[in-house]
Backbone and ligand atoms as CSV (ligand in chain L), in Angstrom:
chain,resi,resn,atom,element,x,y,z
A,1,MET,N,N,189.442,-160.570,60.139
A,1,MET,CA,C,188.190,-161.134,60.565
A,1,MET,C,C,187.959,-162.415,59.590
A,2,SER,N,N,187.971,-163.535,60.186
A,2,SER,CA,C,187.835,-164.804,59.369
A,2,SER,C,C,186.216,-164.991,58.979
A,3,VAL,N,N,186.084,-165.316,57.741
A,3,VAL,CA,C,184.728,-165.562,57.332
A,3,VAL,C,C,184.548,-167.114,56.901
A,4,GLY,N,N,185.672,-167.771,56.819
A,4,GLY,CA,C,185.452,-169.191,56.393
A,4,GLY,C,C,185.952,-169.393,54.941
A,5,ASP,N,N,186.036,-170.454,54.601
A,5,ASP,CA,C,186.458,-170.839,53.164
A,5,ASP,C,C,185.271,-170.780,52.272
A,6,TYR,N,N,184.192,-171.083,52.674
A,6,TYR,CA,C,182.928,-171.271,51.925
A,6,TYR,C,C,181.831,-170.299,52.423
A,7,PRO,N,N,180.913,-169.866,51.443
A,7,PRO,CA,C,179.928,-168.874,51.833
A,7,PRO,C,C,179.050,-169.580,52.957
A,8,ARG,N,N,178.441,-168.674,53.744
A,8,ARG,CA,C,177.528,-169.118,54.729
A,8,ARG,C,C,176.051,-169.020,54.212
A,9,VAL,N,N,175.894,-168.314,53.118
A,9,VAL,CA,C,174.523,-168.400,52.606
A,9,VAL,C,C,174.354,-169.655,51.839
A,10,ARG,N,N,173.170,-170.054,51.454
A,10,ARG,CA,C,172.884,-171.248,50.570
A,10,ARG,C,C,172.053,-170.861,49.485
A,11,LEU,N,N,171.950,-171.776,48.666
A,11,LEU,CA,C,171.120,-171.549,47.366
A,11,LEU,C,C,169.683,-172.189,47.794
A,12,ALA,N,N,168.671,-171.292,47.628
A,12,ALA,CA,C,167.239,-171.570,47.896
A,12,ALA,C,C,166.572,-171.972,46.690
A,13,HIS,N,N,166.005,-173.118,46.509
A,13,HIS,CA,C,165.089,-173.366,45.409
A,13,HIS,C,C,163.600,-173.018,45.823
A,14,VAL,N,N,162.991,-172.014,45.214
A,14,VAL,CA,C,161.572,-171.643,45.732
A,14,VAL,C,C,160.648,-172.913,45.009
A,15,HIS,N,N,159.897,-173.435,45.807
A,15,HIS,CA,C,158.859,-174.343,45.419
A,15,HIS,C,C,157.694,-173.570,45.149
A,16,SER,N,N,157.106,-172.675,46.042
A,16,SER,CA,C,155.923,-172.038,45.838
A,16,SER,C,C,155.838,-170.680,46.782
A,17,GLU,N,N,155.128,-169.786,46.197
A,17,GLU,CA,C,154.839,-168.428,46.978
A,17,GLU,C,C,153.451,-168.125,47.066
A,18,THR,N,N,152.868,-167.895,48.203
A,18,THR,CA,C,151.454,-167.559,48.393
A,18,THR,C,C,151.481,-166.127,48.983
A,19,SER,N,N,150.510,-165.243,48.446
A,19,SER,CA,C,150.486,-164.032,49.163
A,19,SER,C,C,149.072,-163.813,49.645
A,20,LEU,N,N,148.973,-163.336,50.860
A,20,LEU,CA,C,147.787,-163.072,51.508
A,20,LEU,C,C,147.767,-161.464,51.673
A,21,GLU,N,N,146.780,-160.871,51.147
A,21,GLU,CA,C,146.503,-159.304,51.173
A,21,GLU,C,C,145.332,-159.038,51.811
A,22,LEU,N,N,145.313,-158.381,52.958
A,22,LEU,CA,C,144.177,-157.893,53.686
A,22,LEU,C,C,144.069,-156.326,53.377
A,23,VAL,N,N,143.325,-155.638,53.997
A,23,VAL,CA,C,143.204,-154.203,53.674
A,23,VAL,C,C,144.425,-153.359,54.127
A,24,VAL,N,N,144.985,-153.768,55.353
A,24,VAL,CA,C,146.118,-152.928,55.538
A,24,VAL,C,C,147.380,-153.885,56.032
A,25,PHE,N,N,147.189,-155.036,55.538
A,25,PHE,CA,C,148.286,-156.114,55.889
A,25,PHE,C,C,148.444,-156.948,54.798
A,26,SER,N,N,149.625,-157.252,54.498
A,26,SER,CA,C,149.939,-158.224,53.518
A,26,SER,C,C,151.078,-159.252,53.936
A,27,SER,N,N,151.056,-160.397,53.439
A,27,SER,CA,C,151.930,-161.520,54.175
A,27,SER,C,C,152.357,-162.487,52.877
A,28,THR,N,N,153.503,-162.870,52.774
A,28,THR,CA,C,153.918,-163.790,51.724
A,28,THR,C,C,154.536,-165.006,52.361
A,29,THR,N,N,154.021,-166.039,52.185
A,29,THR,CA,C,154.628,-167.261,52.484
A,29,THR,C,C,155.453,-168.100,51.475
A,30,THR,N,N,156.680,-168.172,51.634
A,30,THR,CA,C,157.570,-168.791,50.544
A,30,THR,C,C,158.054,-170.257,51.089
A,31,ARG,N,N,157.856,-171.272,50.249
A,31,ARG,CA,C,158.293,-172.514,50.541
A,31,ARG,C,C,159.512,-172.784,49.692
A,32,TYR,N,N,160.733,-173.270,50.398
A,32,TYR,CA,C,161.830,-173.374,49.724
A,32,TYR,C,C,162.589,-174.594,50.379
A,33,SER,N,N,163.739,-175.081,49.458
A,33,SER,CA,C,164.647,-175.895,50.039
A,33,SER,C,C,166.011,-175.338,49.929
A,34,LEU,N,N,166.830,-175.724,50.864
A,34,LEU,CA,C,168.129,-175.044,50.766
A,34,LEU,C,C,169.165,-176.030,50.327
A,35,HIS,N,N,170.301,-175.645,49.595
A,35,HIS,CA,C,171.306,-176.390,49.215
A,35,HIS,C,C,172.555,-175.671,49.576
A,36,PRO,N,N,173.785,-176.392,49.812
A,36,PRO,CA,C,175.002,-175.694,50.039
A,36,PRO,C,C,175.635,-175.045,48.777
A,37,LEU,N,N,176.434,-174.244,48.893
A,37,LEU,CA,C,177.325,-173.576,47.688
A,37,LEU,C,C,178.659,-174.091,47.970
A,38,PRO,N,N,179.009,-174.951,47.181
A,38,PRO,CA,C,180.384,-175.698,47.516
A,38,PRO,C,C,181.407,-174.984,46.582
A,39,VAL,N,N,181.597,-173.575,46.680
A,39,VAL,CA,C,182.393,-172.846,45.998
A,39,VAL,C,C,183.434,-172.169,46.909
A,40,ARG,N,N,184.641,-172.437,46.749
A,40,ARG,CA,C,185.593,-171.825,47.748
A,40,ARG,C,C,185.871,-170.442,47.502
A,41,ARG,N,N,185.922,-169.768,48.635
A,41,ARG,CA,C,186.281,-168.237,48.423
A,41,ARG,C,C,187.667,-168.099,47.868
A,42,PRO,N,N,187.763,-167.127,46.832
A,42,PRO,CA,C,189.076,-167.056,46.389
A,42,PRO,C,C,189.923,-166.227,47.339
A,43,ALA,N,N,191.420,-166.325,47.153
A,43,ALA,CA,C,192.177,-165.550,48.121
A,43,ALA,C,C,192.154,-164.057,47.844
A,44,SER,N,N,191.725,-163.611,46.603
A,44,SER,CA,C,191.622,-162.327,46.248
A,44,SER,C,C,190.784,-162.208,45.075
A,45,GLY,N,N,189.908,-161.028,44.815
A,45,GLY,CA,C,189.139,-161.000,43.700
A,45,GLY,C,C,187.838,-161.488,43.717
A,46,VAL,N,N,187.347,-162.011,42.629
A,46,VAL,CA,C,185.992,-162.623,42.626
A,46,VAL,C,C,186.179,-163.993,41.825
A,47,VAL,N,N,185.354,-165.030,42.195
A,47,VAL,CA,C,185.578,-166.132,41.384
A,47,VAL,C,C,183.934,-166.487,40.864
A,48,GLU,N,N,183.786,-166.883,39.711
A,48,GLU,CA,C,182.542,-167.180,39.106
A,48,GLU,C,C,182.481,-168.686,38.910
A,49,ASP,N,N,181.635,-169.325,39.422
A,49,ASP,CA,C,181.344,-170.753,39.329
A,49,ASP,C,C,179.894,-171.133,39.026
A,50,VAL,N,N,179.704,-172.442,38.597
A,50,VAL,CA,C,178.347,-172.927,38.217
A,50,VAL,C,C,178.054,-173.820,39.322
A,51,VAL,N,N,176.915,-173.847,39.989
A,51,VAL,CA,C,176.495,-174.860,40.845
A,51,VAL,C,C,175.195,-175.487,40.420
A,52,SER,N,N,175.033,-176.745,40.799
A,52,SER,CA,C,173.792,-177.345,40.510
A,52,SER,C,C,172.813,-177.274,41.604
A,53,CYS,N,N,171.460,-176.962,41.322
A,53,CYS,CA,C,170.475,-176.953,42.336
A,53,CYS,C,C,170.116,-178.331,42.809
A,54,GLY,N,N,169.990,-178.670,44.047
A,54,GLY,CA,C,169.639,-179.971,44.605
A,54,GLY,C,C,168.255,-180.262,44.377
A,55,SER,N,N,167.425,-179.501,44.064
A,55,SER,CA,C,166.049,-179.780,43.873
A,55,SER,C,C,165.685,-179.903,42.320
A,56,CYS,N,N,166.088,-179.074,41.566
A,56,CYS,CA,C,165.649,-179.130,40.020
A,56,CYS,C,C,166.712,-179.554,39.119
A,57,GLY,N,N,167.825,-179.427,39.578
A,57,GLY,CA,C,169.061,-179.764,38.794
A,57,GLY,C,C,169.455,-178.817,37.867
A,58,THR,N,N,168.837,-177.503,37.913
A,58,THR,CA,C,169.276,-176.484,37.275
A,58,THR,C,C,170.750,-176.037,37.491
A,59,THR,N,N,171.550,-175.461,36.584
A,59,THR,CA,C,172.794,-175.107,36.964
A,59,THR,C,C,172.602,-173.550,37.045
A,60,VAL,N,N,173.222,-172.953,38.120
A,60,VAL,CA,C,173.172,-171.537,38.426
A,60,VAL,C,C,174.604,-170.910,38.617
A,61,LYS,N,N,174.721,-169.920,37.816
A,61,LYS,CA,C,176.064,-169.074,37.968
A,61,LYS,C,C,176.051,-168.155,39.139
A,62,ILE,N,N,177.118,-168.446,40.097
A,62,ILE,CA,C,177.172,-167.568,41.195
A,62,ILE,C,C,178.585,-166.917,41.135
A,63,ARG,N,N,178.635,-165.718,41.836
A,63,ARG,CA,C,179.911,-165.131,42.025
A,63,ARG,C,C,180.221,-165.072,43.487
A,64,VAL,N,N,181.438,-165.496,43.859
A,64,VAL,CA,C,181.770,-165.350,45.373
A,64,VAL,C,C,183.020,-164.453,45.441
A,65,PHE,N,N,182.982,-163.655,46.369
A,65,PHE,CA,C,183.925,-162.456,46.503
A,65,PHE,C,C,185.066,-162.993,47.737
A,66,SER,N,N,186.171,-162.507,47.460
A,66,SER,CA,C,187.161,-162.922,48.512
A,66,SER,C,C,186.815,-162.205,49.914
A,67,PRO,N,N,187.426,-162.784,51.003
A,67,PRO,CA,C,187.148,-162.261,52.293
A,67,PRO,C,C,187.420,-160.795,52.426
A,68,ARG,N,N,188.550,-160.219,51.672
A,68,ARG,CA,C,188.633,-158.845,51.734
A,68,ARG,C,C,187.551,-157.913,50.978
A,69,LEU,N,N,187.159,-158.458,49.804
A,69,LEU,CA,C,186.175,-157.667,49.034
A,69,LEU,C,C,184.786,-157.910,49.853
A,70,ARG,N,N,184.601,-159.008,50.502
A,70,ARG,CA,C,183.326,-159.136,51.254
A,70,ARG,C,C,183.329,-158.115,52.300
A,71,TRP,N,N,184.517,-157.864,53.010
A,71,TRP,CA,C,184.570,-156.862,54.171
A,71,TRP,C,C,184.408,-155.462,53.546
A,72,GLN,N,N,184.959,-155.215,52.298
A,72,GLN,CA,C,184.667,-153.811,51.785
A,72,GLN,C,C,183.253,-153.623,51.355
A,73,LEU,N,N,182.464,-154.823,50.994
A,73,LEU,CA,C,181.063,-154.483,50.673
A,73,LEU,C,C,180.309,-154.134,51.995
A,74,LYS,N,N,180.746,-154.981,53.054
A,74,LYS,CA,C,180.136,-154.586,54.337
A,74,LYS,C,C,180.326,-153.231,54.846
A,75,LEU,N,N,181.616,-152.774,54.565
A,75,LEU,CA,C,181.962,-151.327,54.992
A,75,LEU,C,C,181.123,-150.267,54.096
A,76,CYS,N,N,180.794,-150.735,52.714
A,76,CYS,CA,C,179.962,-149.848,51.899
A,76,CYS,C,C,178.449,-149.849,52.539
A,77,TRP,N,N,178.036,-151.003,52.888
A,77,TRP,CA,C,176.619,-150.882,53.454
A,77,TRP,C,C,176.731,-150.083,54.896
A,78,PHE,N,N,177.722,-150.274,55.585
A,78,PHE,CA,C,177.708,-149.532,56.814
A,78,PHE,C,C,177.732,-148.046,56.440
A,79,SER,N,N,178.502,-147.694,55.419
A,79,SER,CA,C,178.557,-146.235,55.067
A,79,SER,C,C,177.169,-145.725,54.618
A,80,VAL,N,N,176.357,-146.566,53.831
A,80,VAL,CA,C,175.111,-146.170,53.637
A,80,VAL,C,C,174.192,-145.985,54.992
A,81,PHE,N,N,174.201,-146.944,55.909
A,81,PHE,CA,C,173.686,-146.621,57.147
A,81,PHE,C,C,174.093,-145.313,57.825
A,82,LEU,N,N,175.406,-145.105,57.913
A,82,LEU,CA,C,175.843,-143.838,58.516
A,82,LEU,C,C,175.190,-142.516,57.762
A,83,ILE,N,N,175.413,-142.628,56.457
A,83,ILE,CA,C,174.724,-141.384,55.477
A,83,ILE,C,C,173.232,-141.251,55.905
A,84,GLY,N,N,172.575,-142.399,55.957
A,84,GLY,CA,C,171.212,-142.250,56.091
A,84,GLY,C,C,170.834,-141.776,57.527
A,85,VAL,N,N,171.730,-142.088,58.533
A,85,VAL,CA,C,171.508,-141.625,59.844
A,85,VAL,C,C,171.686,-140.054,59.892
A,86,VAL,N,N,172.835,-139.723,59.247
A,86,VAL,CA,C,173.183,-138.205,59.097
A,86,VAL,C,C,171.982,-137.453,58.484
A,87,ILE,N,N,171.574,-137.843,57.355
A,87,ILE,CA,C,170.385,-137.202,56.758
A,87,ILE,C,C,169.119,-137.132,57.501
A,88,GLU,N,N,168.954,-138.307,58.248
A,88,GLU,CA,C,167.657,-138.266,59.133
A,88,GLU,C,C,167.960,-137.425,60.295
A,89,ALA,N,N,169.145,-137.368,60.827
A,89,ALA,CA,C,169.390,-136.417,61.949
A,89,ALA,C,C,169.266,-135.052,61.568
A,90,VAL,N,N,169.838,-134.633,60.409
A,90,VAL,CA,C,169.688,-133.308,59.932
A,90,VAL,C,C,168.161,-132.898,59.730
A,91,ALA,N,N,167.610,-133.677,59.126
A,91,ALA,CA,C,166.232,-133.257,58.699
A,91,ALA,C,C,165.410,-133.173,60.035
A,92,VAL,N,N,165.530,-134.207,60.963
A,92,VAL,CA,C,164.752,-133.952,62.286
A,92,VAL,C,C,165.198,-132.825,63.003
A,93,ASN,N,N,166.495,-132.430,62.964
A,93,ASN,CA,C,167.043,-131.231,63.609
A,93,ASN,C,C,166.379,-129.915,63.045
A,94,TYR,N,N,166.306,-129.852,61.766
A,94,TYR,CA,C,165.799,-128.721,61.205
A,94,TYR,C,C,164.120,-128.741,61.385
A,95,GLN,N,N,163.632,-129.768,61.529
A,95,GLN,CA,C,162.163,-129.715,61.773
A,95,GLN,C,C,161.937,-129.316,63.275
A,96,VAL,N,N,162.797,-129.679,64.221
A,96,VAL,CA,C,162.685,-129.221,65.482
A,96,VAL,C,C,163.025,-127.591,65.530
A,97,VAL,N,N,163.890,-127.155,64.818
A,97,VAL,CA,C,164.089,-125.772,64.824
A,97,VAL,C,C,163.106,-124.929,64.243
A,98,LEU,N,N,162.572,-125.367,63.024
A,98,LEU,CA,C,161.496,-124.745,62.397
A,98,LEU,C,C,160.139,-124.741,63.255
A,99,ASP,N,N,160.101,-125.792,64.136
A,99,ASP,CA,C,158.859,-125.845,64.939
A,99,ASP,C,C,158.800,-124.789,65.874
A,100,ASP,N,N,159.895,-124.252,66.276
A,100,ASP,CA,C,159.811,-123.093,67.302
A,100,ASP,C,C,159.474,-121.789,66.618
A,101,GLN,N,N,159.609,-121.864,65.253
A,101,GLN,CA,C,159.234,-120.565,64.545
A,101,GLN,C,C,157.959,-120.818,63.922
A,102,ASP,N,N,157.050,-119.879,63.776
A,102,ASP,CA,C,155.856,-119.981,63.237
A,102,ASP,C,C,155.821,-119.924,61.672
A,103,LYS,N,N,156.822,-119.376,61.084
A,103,LYS,CA,C,157.001,-119.367,59.724
A,103,LYS,C,C,157.520,-120.618,59.143
A,104,ALA,N,N,157.636,-120.670,57.889
A,104,ALA,CA,C,158.228,-121.798,57.143
A,104,ALA,C,C,157.548,-123.131,57.472
A,105,ARG,N,N,156.242,-123.095,57.494
A,105,ARG,CA,C,155.533,-124.456,57.828
A,105,ARG,C,C,155.691,-125.371,56.678
A,106,ALA,N,N,155.668,-124.881,55.363
A,106,ALA,CA,C,155.740,-125.720,54.224
A,106,ALA,C,C,157.118,-126.405,54.245
A,107,LEU,N,N,158.226,-125.635,54.567
A,107,LEU,CA,C,159.462,-126.243,54.603
A,107,LEU,C,C,159.536,-127.426,55.623
A,108,GLN,N,N,158.897,-127.154,56.637
A,108,GLN,CA,C,158.954,-128.110,57.742
A,108,GLN,C,C,158.331,-129.570,57.277
A,109,TYR,N,N,157.201,-129.427,56.535
A,109,TYR,CA,C,156.592,-130.605,56.017
A,109,TYR,C,C,157.541,-131.138,54.843
A,110,LEU,N,N,158.174,-130.314,54.124
A,110,LEU,CA,C,159.084,-130.904,53.094
A,110,LEU,C,C,160.257,-131.633,53.575
A,111,LEU,N,N,160.634,-131.280,54.708
A,111,LEU,CA,C,161.699,-131.991,55.426
A,111,LEU,C,C,161.392,-133.506,55.781
A,112,TYR,N,N,160.111,-133.912,55.537
A,112,TYR,CA,C,159.718,-135.350,55.826
A,112,TYR,C,C,160.296,-136.097,54.664
A,113,ILE,N,N,160.446,-135.584,53.474
A,113,ILE,CA,C,161.009,-136.312,52.414
A,113,ILE,C,C,162.463,-136.625,52.624
A,114,PRO,N,N,163.377,-135.902,52.907
A,114,PRO,CA,C,164.711,-136.436,53.137
A,114,PRO,C,C,164.940,-137.134,54.408
A,115,GLY,N,N,163.954,-136.987,55.341
A,115,GLY,CA,C,163.923,-137.666,56.627
A,115,GLY,C,C,163.644,-139.156,56.214
A,116,CYS,N,N,162.566,-139.388,55.341
A,116,CYS,CA,C,162.149,-140.707,55.059
A,116,CYS,C,C,163.276,-141.362,54.115
A,117,ILE,N,N,163.856,-140.672,53.223
A,117,ILE,CA,C,164.893,-141.207,52.538
A,117,ILE,C,C,166.012,-141.659,53.419
A,118,GLY,N,N,166.424,-140.813,54.386
A,118,GLY,CA,C,167.611,-140.980,55.315
A,118,GLY,C,C,167.356,-142.342,56.195
A,119,LEU,N,N,166.121,-142.369,56.714
A,119,LEU,CA,C,165.600,-143.476,57.542
A,119,LEU,C,C,165.839,-144.872,56.640
A,120,THR,N,N,165.185,-144.771,55.474
A,120,THR,CA,C,165.252,-145.882,54.461
A,120,THR,C,C,166.485,-146.426,54.172
A,121,ALA,N,N,167.491,-145.507,54.040
A,121,ALA,CA,C,168.890,-145.794,53.664
A,121,ALA,C,C,169.503,-146.295,54.886
A,122,ALA,N,N,169.273,-145.790,56.091
A,122,ALA,CA,C,169.814,-146.403,57.402
A,122,ALA,C,C,169.460,-147.873,57.594
A,123,ILE,N,N,168.075,-148.047,57.371
A,123,ILE,CA,C,167.625,-149.414,57.681
A,123,ILE,C,C,168.054,-150.475,56.679
A,124,ILE,N,N,168.073,-150.092,55.317
A,124,ILE,CA,C,168.649,-151.026,54.269
A,124,ILE,C,C,170.200,-151.179,54.468
A,125,GLY,N,N,170.987,-150.093,54.799
A,125,GLY,CA,C,172.346,-150.292,55.066
A,125,GLY,C,C,172.630,-151.035,56.115
A,126,LEU,N,N,172.012,-150.904,57.350
A,126,LEU,CA,C,172.100,-151.889,58.521
A,126,LEU,C,C,171.833,-153.170,58.235
A,127,ILE,N,N,170.691,-153.463,57.548
A,127,ILE,CA,C,170.340,-155.026,57.291
A,127,ILE,C,C,171.278,-155.501,56.261
A,128,ARG,N,N,171.711,-154.808,55.316
A,128,ARG,CA,C,172.641,-155.426,54.302
A,128,ARG,C,C,174.087,-155.551,55.015
A,129,PHE,N,N,174.310,-154.742,55.889
A,129,PHE,CA,C,175.752,-155.048,56.812
A,129,PHE,C,C,175.747,-156.128,57.408
A,130,PHE,N,N,174.679,-156.487,57.969
A,130,PHE,CA,C,174.560,-157.948,58.798
A,130,PHE,C,C,174.409,-159.019,57.923
A,131,THR,N,N,173.815,-158.762,56.781
A,131,THR,CA,C,173.526,-160.052,55.905
A,131,THR,C,C,174.354,-160.191,54.719
A,132,GLU,N,N,175.220,-159.266,54.586
A,132,GLU,CA,C,176.278,-159.478,53.371
A,132,GLU,C,C,177.074,-160.463,53.573
A,133,ASP,N,N,177.350,-161.472,52.499
A,133,ASP,CA,C,178.130,-162.647,52.711
A,133,ASP,C,C,179.004,-162.614,51.415
A,134,GLY,N,N,178.983,-161.619,50.494
A,134,GLY,CA,C,179.872,-161.637,49.371
A,134,GLY,C,C,179.524,-162.625,48.324
A,135,VAL,N,N,178.287,-162.964,48.142
A,135,VAL,CA,C,177.865,-163.917,47.076
A,135,VAL,C,C,176.795,-163.314,46.328
A,136,ARG,N,N,176.787,-163.405,44.981
A,136,ARG,CA,C,175.717,-162.833,44.069
A,136,ARG,C,C,175.396,-163.888,43.183
A,137,LEU,N,N,173.949,-163.896,43.015
A,137,LEU,CA,C,173.355,-164.752,41.843
A,137,LEU,C,C,173.193,-163.733,40.647
A,138,PRO,N,N,172.934,-164.334,39.562
A,138,PRO,CA,C,172.549,-163.501,38.340
A,138,PRO,C,C,171.229,-162.876,38.779
A,139,SER,N,N,170.719,-162.060,37.910
A,139,SER,CA,C,169.623,-161.257,38.093
A,139,SER,C,C,168.401,-161.880,38.630
A,140,TYR,N,N,167.747,-161.457,39.527
A,140,TYR,CA,C,166.477,-161.815,40.015
A,140,TYR,C,C,165.401,-162.033,38.823
A,141,LEU,N,N,165.357,-161.007,37.772
A,141,LEU,CA,C,164.504,-161.113,36.828
A,141,LEU,C,C,164.525,-162.206,35.945
A,142,ARG,N,N,165.993,-162.710,35.795
A,142,ARG,CA,C,166.213,-163.809,34.789
A,142,ARG,C,C,165.807,-165.224,35.511
A,143,ASP,N,N,165.954,-165.288,36.783
A,143,ASP,CA,C,165.704,-166.601,37.594
A,143,ASP,C,C,165.087,-166.338,38.798
A,144,SER,N,N,163.850,-166.354,39.001
A,144,SER,CA,C,163.075,-165.876,40.230
A,144,SER,C,C,162.984,-167.261,41.024
A,145,ARG,N,N,163.414,-168.462,40.462
A,145,ARG,CA,C,163.226,-169.681,41.435
A,145,ARG,C,C,164.253,-169.959,42.328
A,146,HIS,N,N,165.434,-169.224,42.108
A,146,HIS,CA,C,166.540,-169.418,42.919
A,146,HIS,C,C,166.985,-168.080,43.653
A,147,ARG,N,N,167.276,-168.258,44.875
A,147,ARG,CA,C,167.678,-167.090,45.816
A,147,ARG,C,C,168.777,-167.553,46.679
A,148,LEU,N,N,169.190,-166.605,47.435
A,148,LEU,CA,C,170.178,-166.700,48.505
A,148,LEU,C,C,169.571,-166.629,49.851
A,149,ARG,N,N,169.808,-167.663,50.793
A,149,ARG,CA,C,169.312,-167.652,52.086
A,149,ARG,C,C,170.317,-167.826,53.077
A,150,ARG,N,N,170.188,-167.346,54.361
A,150,ARG,CA,C,171.055,-167.793,55.426
A,150,ARG,C,C,170.654,-169.027,55.979
A,151,ARG,N,N,169.402,-169.329,56.211
A,151,ARG,CA,C,168.964,-170.506,56.812
A,151,ARG,C,C,167.573,-170.981,56.406
L,1,ZN,ZN,ZN,166.250,-175.254,41.695
């Protein structure tokens, strides 16, 4: 599976973020500009490089994974998806079985916890499987002005 010599994701410089919070709804509007990441994927392993932001000129250290490592990361995220689906399916199955019996009502409600965990893991794993590009920025806590975006 060919992924190209350069990452598809781009460096996003965040200009502003505004949040709108209503009683049951919240929305965040982020204004950012995108800049390419001119770092060639290594043949194997991980390469660290420094890129300059086109908006503010700040240098940002990024790590770019080889195509093979990128594919392994995608498989890890797909594994998270599958594990989440199995946990959710087992939890729902036991809930249905317990629903036929009048006893063990508390256990039936406790099964919502692993069900929610499984569903969350499945959603996160699936999203990350499709969006993983094998590029990492330093910690979000250290630099909240720069992120990775696909478009
Ligand atoms: Zn910037």
